[in-house]
C-alpha positions as CSV (number, residue, x, y, z in Angstrom):
1,M,70.5,-19.7,47.4
2,T,68.0,-21.7,49.5
3,K,69.9,-24.9,49.0
4,R,73.1,-23.3,50.1
5,L,71.5,-21.9,53.2
6,L,70.0,-25.3,54.1
7,N,73.3,-27.0,53.5
8,S,75.1,-24.5,55.7
9,I,72.6,-25.0,58.5
10,L,73.0,-28.8,58.3
11,I,76.8,-28.5,58.5
12,V,76.4,-26.2,61.6
13,L,74.0,-28.6,63.2
14,F,76.3,-31.5,62.4
15,F,79.2,-29.6,64.0
16,L,77.2,-28.7,67.1
17,N,76.1,-32.3,67.5
18,G,79.7,-33.4,67.0
19,L,80.8,-31.4,70.0
20,N,79.2,-34.0,72.2
21,A,79.5,-37.0,69.8
22,Q,82.3,-39.5,69.4
23,E,84.1,-39.4,66.0
24,R,85.4,-42.5,64.3
25,T,86.7,-43.5,60.9
26,I,85.1,-46.1,58.6
27,T,87.1,-47.6,55.7
28,G,86.0,-50.0,53.0
29,K,86.1,-50.9,49.3
30,V,83.5,-50.5,46.5
31,T,83.3,-53.2,43.8
32,D,80.9,-54.3,41.1
33,L,79.2,-57.7,41.1
34,M,82.2,-59.2,39.4
35,D,84.5,-57.9,42.3
36,N,86.1,-55.3,40.1
37,P,87.0,-52.1,42.0
38,V,84.9,-49.1,41.1
39,A,86.5,-45.6,41.3
40,G,84.7,-42.3,41.6
41,V,81.8,-43.5,43.8
42,T,80.5,-40.9,46.1
43,V,80.3,-42.1,49.7
44,S,78.2,-39.8,52.0
45,I,76.4,-39.9,55.3
46,K,72.6,-40.0,54.9
47,D,70.9,-36.7,55.6
48,Y,74.4,-35.0,55.6
49,A,75.2,-35.2,51.9
50,S,77.8,-32.4,52.2
51,L,80.0,-34.7,54.3
52,M,81.3,-37.1,51.8
53,T,84.3,-38.7,50.1
54,I,85.2,-40.4,46.8
55,S,86.4,-43.9,46.2
56,G,89.9,-44.1,44.7
57,A,91.3,-46.0,41.7
58,D,91.4,-49.2,43.8
59,G,87.8,-48.7,44.9
60,E,88.8,-48.0,48.5
61,Y,87.4,-45.1,50.6
62,R,87.8,-43.5,54.0
63,I,85.2,-41.4,55.8
64,D,84.8,-39.9,59.3
65,V,81.4,-40.5,61.1
66,F,79.9,-39.8,64.5
67,D,77.9,-42.1,66.8
68,F,74.6,-40.5,65.6
69,S,75.4,-41.4,62.0
70,K,73.1,-44.2,60.9
71,T,73.6,-44.9,57.2
72,L,76.2,-44.6,54.4
73,V,75.0,-43.8,50.9
74,F,77.0,-45.0,47.8
75,T,76.1,-43.2,44.5
76,F,77.6,-43.5,41.0
77,A,76.1,-42.2,37.7
78,S,75.9,-45.6,36.0
79,M,75.1,-47.7,39.0
80,K,72.2,-48.3,41.4
81,T,72.4,-46.2,44.6
82,K,73.1,-48.3,47.6
83,E,72.6,-47.7,51.3
84,M,74.5,-49.5,54.1
85,P,73.7,-49.3,57.8
86,I,76.8,-48.2,59.8
87,G,76.1,-49.8,63.2
88,N,79.2,-50.6,65.1
89,N,81.2,-51.5,62.0
90,D,84.6,-49.9,61.3
91,T,84.9,-51.5,57.8
92,I,82.0,-51.5,55.3
93,S,82.6,-52.9,51.8
94,V,79.9,-52.8,49.2
95,K,79.0,-54.4,45.9
96,M,77.2,-52.1,43.5
97,E,75.1,-53.1,40.4
98,Y,75.3,-51.3,37.1
99,L,72.0,-49.9,35.8
100,P,70.2,-52.0,33.2
101,M,71.1,-49.7,30.3
102,K,74.7,-49.3,31.3
103,N,77.5,-51.8,30.3
104,P,81.1,-50.8,30.8
105,N,82.3,-53.8,28.7
106,P,80.0,-54.4,25.7
107,W,82.4,-56.3,23.4
108,S,83.7,-59.8,23.6
109,I,85.1,-62.5,21.2
110,G,84.9,-66.2,21.5
111,F,85.8,-69.6,20.1
112,F,83.4,-72.6,20.2
113,I,83.5,-76.2,19.2
114,R,80.4,-78.3,18.8
115,P,80.5,-82.1,18.8
116,V,77.0,-83.0,17.5
117,N,74.8,-85.8,16.2
118,T,73.9,-84.8,12.6
119,E,71.3,-85.6,10.0
120,I,70.8,-84.9,6.3
121,Y,67.1,-85.4,6.8
122,N,64.5,-86.3,4.2
123,E,61.0,-87.2,5.3
124,T,60.4,-89.5,2.3
125,I,63.3,-91.8,3.2
126,A,62.7,-91.5,7.0
127,N,59.2,-92.8,6.6
128,N,60.0,-95.5,4.0
129,E,59.9,-99.0,5.4
130,D,62.6,-100.2,3.0
131,W,65.3,-97.6,3.7
132,D,67.0,-96.8,7.0
133,L,68.3,-93.4,7.8
134,E,71.0,-93.1,10.5
135,S,72.3,-89.9,12.0
136,E,76.1,-89.8,12.5
137,F,78.7,-87.7,14.3
138,G,79.6,-84.3,13.0
139,I,81.6,-81.3,14.2
140,G,81.1,-77.5,14.1
141,T,83.3,-74.6,15.1
142,E,82.7,-70.9,15.4
143,I,84.6,-67.7,16.0
144,S,82.2,-65.1,17.4
145,I,82.1,-61.4,18.2
146,D,79.4,-60.1,20.5
147,Y,78.1,-56.7,21.6
148,F,76.0,-56.5,24.8
149,L,73.5,-53.7,24.8
150,T,73.0,-54.2,28.5
151,Q,74.5,-56.4,31.2
152,N,72.1,-59.2,30.1
153,I,71.1,-58.7,26.5
154,G,73.3,-58.6,23.4
155,I,73.7,-59.5,19.8
156,G,76.3,-61.6,18.1
157,T,77.8,-62.7,14.8
158,G,80.9,-64.4,13.5
159,I,82.1,-67.1,11.1
160,G,81.8,-70.9,11.5
161,Y,82.2,-74.3,10.0
162,S,79.7,-77.1,10.0
163,E,79.8,-80.7,9.0
164,Y,76.8,-83.1,8.6
165,N,77.0,-86.8,8.1
166,T,74.2,-89.3,7.5
167,G,74.0,-92.9,6.4
168,F,71.2,-94.2,4.1
169,Y,70.9,-98.0,4.0
170,L,68.9,-100.5,1.9
171,S,68.9,-104.3,1.6
172,N,66.9,-107.0,-0.1
173,F,64.8,-104.5,-2.1
174,D,63.0,-105.4,-5.3
175,N,60.5,-103.3,-7.3
176,Y,60.2,-105.8,-10.2
177,G,56.8,-105.5,-11.8
178,E,56.0,-102.1,-10.1
179,N,55.7,-99.5,-12.9
180,Y,56.3,-96.2,-11.1
181,L,59.9,-95.2,-12.1
182,D,59.4,-94.1,-15.6
183,R,62.5,-93.3,-17.7
184,V,63.4,-92.6,-21.3
185,D,66.4,-94.4,-22.9
186,K,69.0,-93.1,-25.3
187,D,66.7,-93.9,-28.3
188,G,63.8,-91.9,-26.8
189,D,61.7,-95.0,-25.8
190,L,59.8,-95.1,-22.5
191,Y,60.6,-97.8,-20.0
192,Y,60.1,-98.4,-16.3
193,L,63.2,-99.0,-14.2
194,Y,63.3,-102.1,-12.1
195,N,65.9,-102.0,-9.4
196,I,66.8,-105.3,-7.7
197,V,69.0,-104.4,-4.7
198,N,71.0,-106.8,-2.7
199,E,72.6,-104.1,-0.5
200,V,73.3,-100.3,-0.5
201,N,75.5,-98.6,2.2
202,E,75.5,-94.9,1.5
203,T,77.2,-92.1,3.5
204,N,76.5,-88.5,2.7
205,K,78.7,-85.6,4.0
206,I,77.9,-81.9,3.8
207,Q,80.4,-79.2,4.7
208,S,79.5,-75.5,5.0
209,I,80.8,-72.1,6.0
210,D,78.4,-70.3,8.3
211,I,77.5,-66.7,9.2
212,P,75.4,-66.7,12.4
213,I,73.2,-63.9,13.6
214,K,72.1,-64.3,17.3
215,L,70.3,-62.7,20.1
216,K,72.2,-63.3,23.3
217,F,70.8,-63.4,26.9
218,R,73.0,-63.6,30.0
219,Y,72.1,-63.9,33.7
220,R,74.8,-64.0,36.4
221,Q,73.9,-64.2,40.1
222,N,77.4,-64.2,41.4
223,K,80.9,-63.5,40.2
224,T,81.7,-67.0,38.8
225,L,78.6,-68.8,37.6
226,G,75.8,-67.7,35.2
227,L,73.3,-68.9,32.6
228,Y,73.2,-68.1,28.9
229,L,70.7,-68.5,26.1
230,D,71.5,-67.8,22.4
231,L,68.8,-67.9,19.7
232,G,69.1,-67.0,16.0
233,A,69.8,-68.2,12.5
234,K,72.8,-69.0,10.4
235,F,73.4,-68.4,6.7
236,M,75.1,-71.4,5.2
237,Y,77.3,-71.7,2.1
238,I,77.7,-75.4,1.3
239,F,81.1,-75.7,-0.3
240,Q,81.1,-79.5,-0.5
241,A,78.5,-82.2,-0.6
242,K,79.8,-85.7,-1.1
243,I,78.4,-89.2,-1.3
244,Q,80.2,-92.5,-0.7
245,G,78.3,-95.6,-1.7
246,D,78.9,-99.4,-1.5
247,I,76.4,-100.9,-4.0
248,L,75.3,-104.4,-5.1
249,A,72.2,-103.9,-7.3
250,E,70.9,-104.8,-10.8
251,W,69.1,-102.5,-13.2
252,Q,66.4,-103.9,-15.6
253,G,64.1,-102.1,-17.9
254,Y,60.5,-102.9,-18.7
255,Y,59.3,-101.4,-22.1
256,P,55.4,-101.3,-22.0
257,D,55.2,-100.6,-25.7
258,Y,57.0,-103.9,-26.4
259,H,55.9,-105.9,-23.3
260,V,59.5,-106.9,-22.7
261,V,62.0,-106.7,-19.8
262,L,65.6,-106.1,-20.8
263,H,68.7,-106.9,-18.7
264,D,72.4,-107.5,-19.3
265,L,72.6,-104.6,-21.8
266,P,75.5,-102.4,-20.8
267,E,74.8,-99.9,-23.6
268,Y,71.5,-99.1,-21.9
269,D,72.9,-99.4,-18.4
270,F,70.9,-102.6,-17.7
271,I,73.7,-104.3,-15.7
272,L,74.7,-105.6,-12.3
273,Y,76.3,-102.8,-10.3
274,N,78.9,-104.0,-7.8
275,T,80.9,-100.9,-7.0
276,D,82.3,-98.7,-4.3
277,I,81.7,-95.1,-5.5
278,G,82.6,-91.7,-4.3
279,Q,81.4,-88.5,-5.9
280,S,79.8,-85.1,-5.3
281,W,76.1,-84.2,-5.2
282,K,74.6,-82.8,-8.4
283,D,72.8,-79.5,-8.6
284,Y,72.1,-78.9,-4.9
285,E,71.3,-75.6,-3.2
286,Q,74.6,-74.1,-1.9
287,L,72.9,-71.2,0.1
288,N,70.7,-72.3,3.0
289,I,69.4,-71.0,6.3
290,S,69.2,-72.8,9.6
291,L,67.6,-72.0,13.0
292,I,70.1,-72.3,15.8
293,G,70.1,-72.1,19.5
294,S,72.1,-72.9,22.6
295,L,71.4,-73.0,26.4
296,G,73.8,-73.6,29.2
297,I,76.1,-72.4,32.0
298,S,78.8,-69.7,31.8
299,L,81.8,-69.9,34.2
300,R,84.0,-66.9,34.8
301,F,87.5,-68.1,35.7
302,S,89.4,-64.8,35.4
303,K,88.8,-61.1,35.0
304,K,88.4,-61.4,31.2
305,F,87.9,-65.1,30.4
306,H,84.6,-67.0,30.5
307,A,83.9,-70.7,29.6
308,D,80.5,-71.7,28.2
309,L,79.1,-75.2,28.2
310,G,75.6,-76.1,27.1
311,F,73.2,-77.8,24.8
312,Y,73.1,-76.9,21.0
313,F,70.6,-77.4,18.3
314,D,70.5,-76.6,14.5
315,Y,67.4,-77.1,12.3
316,G,67.5,-76.4,8.6
317,L,64.8,-74.1,7.2
318,T,65.5,-74.4,3.4
319,D,65.5,-77.2,1.0
320,L,68.9,-78.6,-0.2
321,K,67.2,-79.8,-3.4
322,Y,68.2,-83.4,-3.3
323,E,66.3,-84.0,-6.6
324,Q,68.7,-85.9,-8.8
325,A,70.0,-89.5,-8.6
326,K,73.5,-89.7,-7.1
327,H,74.2,-93.4,-8.0
328,P,72.3,-96.3,-9.6
329,A,70.7,-97.6,-6.4
330,D,70.1,-94.5,-4.3
331,F,66.6,-93.7,-3.0
332,I,65.6,-91.6,-6.0
333,N,66.2,-94.7,-8.2
334,T,64.2,-96.9,-5.8
335,I,61.4,-94.5,-4.5
336,G,61.3,-92.0,-7.3
337,I,60.5,-88.9,-5.4
338,T,62.0,-86.8,-2.6
339,D,60.5,-84.4,-0.1
340,K,62.3,-81.4,1.3
341,T,65.8,-82.3,2.4
342,I,67.3,-80.4,5.3
343,T,70.2,-80.5,7.7
344,K,69.8,-81.1,11.5
345,A,72.1,-81.3,14.4
346,V,71.9,-81.6,18.2
347,G,74.8,-81.9,20.7
348,L,77.1,-79.9,22.9
349,N,78.3,-76.3,22.7
350,M,81.7,-75.7,24.3
351,G,83.9,-72.6,24.2
352,I,85.6,-69.7,25.7
353,R,84.9,-65.9,25.6
354,Y,87.3,-63.0,26.1
355,D,86.2,-59.5,27.2
356,L,87.8,-56.9,25.0
357,S,87.3,-54.0,27.5
358,K,88.6,-53.8,31.0
359,K,85.6,-54.9,33.0
360,R,82.0,-56.2,32.8
């Protein structure tokens, strides 16, 4: 009852003031930070809340004011209230910001391609003075679906493909007389493998299907340009791991019980290998986890489309179990041990995103 009485008094006072005041009309448009029109915004004169109008479907409004009117107030349930001085303006347009916990367009999908420098990394071989490890070009793709809890924070998943390529190289290696590669022959006798290598050129390729889980952060200062940060992990299913090797090496066997070195015995594999082989890895771990992240810029080039460009990294957390020899002169047959073998990649993240709802 009291509120109604006060409102009535204010209207009367406003009317009495208006008898000697000059009336004029102000028009304008209400949009969000992305320049999308916002309908249903209440536009009122400060201190005279009963004198108001509502923005239409196109975001436009029209309100009559007097020369003693100082400020327009724009209010909407899911947006921050904004005040605009009237002054001598006949047109007042305003950009309004959504509240942090409100997001009119939470869903988006995207497609990304990642040209990257890749490694199938093993510390043993990387630190060995005889072997060289060289990272090589690889490619990754991803179809993503994201849900933004707020304008700036979201979660994402999807499905992707990754490819890792690495070269292992060895030349002029000889472990003759070094008894550390102990083996047992087909007769059950112990011998030490001597591997005399002229040259090994080995290329490893791993291909996987990936399921990423990511936290997503977005910051946009204007309607076109923003920053993004994605952090998370991906679950990898390695469906193929291949090796291609060009080998020139000889196997010999030293039998300590007989104090003899055997060579040129094909039935015991003591031969000269001069081959170009291609085969799959043996007994590796098909399920793996990698830490992933991306940082870059986001460009909005239409109402619903965004382009992302940034830096991407991928670091394996689980061991691929490279624990069996893949060919007669690989590093297990020259070094004898392997540490944890992981995948790594670093490069570019490029893609487009499409907003599934009307606006963000």
